[in-house]
C-alpha angles and dihedrals in degrees: 000000000000116000112215110242095236089055092049092050089048095049092045093049094044095049092045091049091048094052092042093046093050092047091051094048090049088053089049093246129130113277089236086069089058094044088052091049089050091056092050091051093054096035124111093254098064135058120260133051110352128208130203103255091201091057091048092045091056090056094043092057088060091048092050091052092054092045093053094042089053092046090051090055089055094053122084109231093204089054092046087054089059091067092042095112095056091039096056105032095028093043090053091047092049091053094049096045095045093047090050092048092049091047091051091050094047089049089055089054090055101260120141118256096256090051087050093056090050090050091049092049091051087052096044094057117082127199112263091192096052095040097046092043090052091048093047092048088053094044093241101122090106097041121106095250089045092055093047092050092050091047089055091045090055092053091047090052092050091050089064091084100056092037093053088054102036099048101052088042090058091052090048106025095183096092129091095258099173094049092048091048094047090049095046095045092047089050091048093049093048092050092046090053089048089053090050093050091047091052098045102036116014102034099051090046091048093048092048092053091048091047091057088061089065092224115134089188092058093043089053091047090051094051093049089050093052091046097050091037096057091041091056091049092057092043087057088057090055095258124114130278089233092055094053092050091050093053089049092053092043091054097042091051089074092061126083088256099060101097095043090049088051093052095044094049098045099093094049088044098052096046099046098037086059087063090061092063092043088054092052090053089050092060092055112108101194091191092055089048092050091052095046096039094132091057091042090055090050093052092046091048090048093047098043100033105021102040091032092053092043093051092046093048090051091052090049089048089056090055103261121144119267096248092048092048093049094049089047091052093046089052090063102047097108125094115245123257087238092059 
């Protein structure tokens, strides 16, 4: 009997993740480390069973959307607004300083200025998925440093639209950059307003009507539809699926259905979100890393020391205590999935 390719990839990834996760926990390491190692083991660059990274990434995109939606339902929007000042102004400052720092390092390595700006931008962006998952696992989403980190992550995600227009335009300056930027930002703002209205008006009303039917199955399907629908809306604006799902969860958390939605979506979230970390591990080529170890060390140092210190210094600049600033900075030392 022929096994469909997608089913094979799913089974292989889930089994590998299970083994990797158990091994990591037995070694008293975060389960994420085990998932990444599992992806490396079934990736195309190592011997043994090999999965199709593109198939796994497709499933992982869905899982990431559910993960960020669930995390959004755990975050208090009023408390997130309390760090709005450091998120907006500090987030913009963090991006500029880190991009410039990365560009200067790249220039010292012999790269052209445009390549340096690309390099700095890759370093400046953190991983919303990894950071929020780590904060959630430690129960720190609602902490002060957790809220600061999430606020900075939101600003980073919003910066994707202008960055994806400006950087290619600098490399090929013949396009109408201003027109493209205005159009893209206008579309993004319109869709974000739409997501807000759906989360505050339509979604609570719809969930209430479905809940009156006393069907758990229909309630779950409605939640899944809302999650993926809002994620697709933001993807149409040039933002990520995950960011749209996070915003939808964040807004919906303020309704009476927030806790129930979080409970219902948890099983789907945990299984499919694991596939994201497996897919990242599958992309790792250990032989290339071994050949490029000096550059790898520079990138790691820039992300952990450079970006971490910049983020912590910005939090200090806005008057937050040293411990809070350092923890917020350490929460952002990863490199983003879009990099």
